[in-house]
N, C-alpha and C positions, 0 to 999 in steps of 0.2 A: 815740701807740701807733702800733707800726709795724705796716702789711700789706704785709709781704713780697713776696706773689705779686701782687697786684691793687692796685696805690697808687691815689689820687683823683686824677681828672684835674688836672692842673698847672694850669687855671685855675679851680678850684675856691677859693673865697677863705672861704666858711665852712664849716668842719668840726665836725664833733659827736662825741663818744663817747656810742655809745648802749649799749643791754643789752637782751637780748632773752631770756626763758627760757621752755623747752620744758615747760609744765605738763601735759603731756600721757602717756601710756604709750607713743605711738609715736615712732618717729624720723620727725624731719621735716628739709626743705630749707628755707634762709633764702636769699632772690635777690632780690638788687636789679637791676630789668631796663631803668629811666625815666631813667637818668643815661647820654648819649651818652659812648662812648669809653671806659665801665669796664664792667668785669663783677666781679659779686661774686654767690658762692654757696658756701655751707657746709651742712654735713651738721649739726643739730643732736639731741643723745640727749634720750631723755626727764631731765627735771630736771636738765638741762645750762643753763649761762647762756652767753651769747655774746655777747662785747664787740666792738665793730668801730665802726671810724670811717665816717661816710658825710655827704655834703654835705647842707644844709639841706630840700632838697626831693626828697631820696630816698625813695622808697616799698617798703618790705621784703614781700618777697611769702615768705608762707608755706604751702609745699607738703606736705601729710601724706597716708600711703599705705603701702601694702604693697611688697612685694620688687620689682615691674618698673613698679607705677605709683603715680600720684602726684597728687592732687587739690588745684587752688588752695582753700586754707580759709580764708585770711586776707590780706589788705593793709592795713599799717601804717604810718602816715608817720613817718618816722626821727624827726623833731623830735618825738614822743610819748616815743620812748624814750630820750630825753637824759640823762646823766648826767653830772653838775658833776665835773669833776675837783679833785684836791689836796683836797677836802675832808672831815675827820673826822667819822665819823657811823657808826652801826652798819648793818649790812649788812641789806636789806631782804628782807623773805620771800618766797619763793617764789610765795605767794597772793597777796601785794599787787601782786609783778611782773607775774603774771598777769592781774589785775585792769586794771592799767595798759597792756597789752600788748590788751586786749579794748575799753581805753577806758571801762571803767565805774569806775575811779577818779579821785579830782579831778585835775585836771594840775596838777602840781609838780613842782618838778626833784629829778632822784631824786639823790643822792649816792653816791659809793664810799665804803668803807674805805679806810685806809690799810694 
């Protein structure tokens, strides 16, 4: 998966395809700040799925808020948002992805539909 604006650092060896679902009714900002020499920030609208590549030790920060303010509402290890590429299966529900985002679902490899 190409990330045109901010490619992963060239020294990263383990790249993960990750999926985050905004299961709230508010707009969120997804941000990774713990990887040196790399900047990742995206707006995630209510109900939207965000697919992105990250290194295995990245932490996804979720900021939720209104117009000019945002509060850090969650930090999720990207390794728990891992999606296996190229495997056929049915898409997971927003509720299932939300449980995985919150860490309340059993840890399993997510698969993406072709």
